[in-house]
N, C-alpha and C positions, 0 to 999 in steps of 0.2 A: 576840642576842635576849634573853638573860638580863640583859645590861647595860641594855637598854631597860626591862625589867620592874622591875629594881631602881631605876632612875632615876625611873620613874613612882611607885613606892611612896614614894620620898624626897620627890618633889614633892607628893604627897598628904598627907605628914606621918605616914605609917604606919611608916616606917623612917628611920634616919639613915645618913649616909655612913659613920660609924664601924662600923656593923653589916655593911657590905658585905664579902664574902669577899675575901681578899688578891688572888686571881687576877682578880677583876672590878673592882677599884678603878680602874684606869686607864681601861678602857672606860666605866665608869659616869661617871667624871669628865668624859670627853669628851662624853658624851650630855648631862650637866647643863650644861656650858659652852655647847654648841651650842644648848641650849634656853633659854639666858639665865638659868639658875638657879645660877650659880657661887657665890652666897652660901650655898647649902646644902652646900657642900663643906667640912665641918668635921670634923676627926679626933676 
């Protein structure tokens, strides 16, 4: 659930992938890829 929230914030431009906490990076990455937004995965 937190991964989905972070992914939505990244997709809306409010947060960046680099701001995601370490423990959530992989689940957020998966959500972004599944949503077709892999270009937003930038460290």
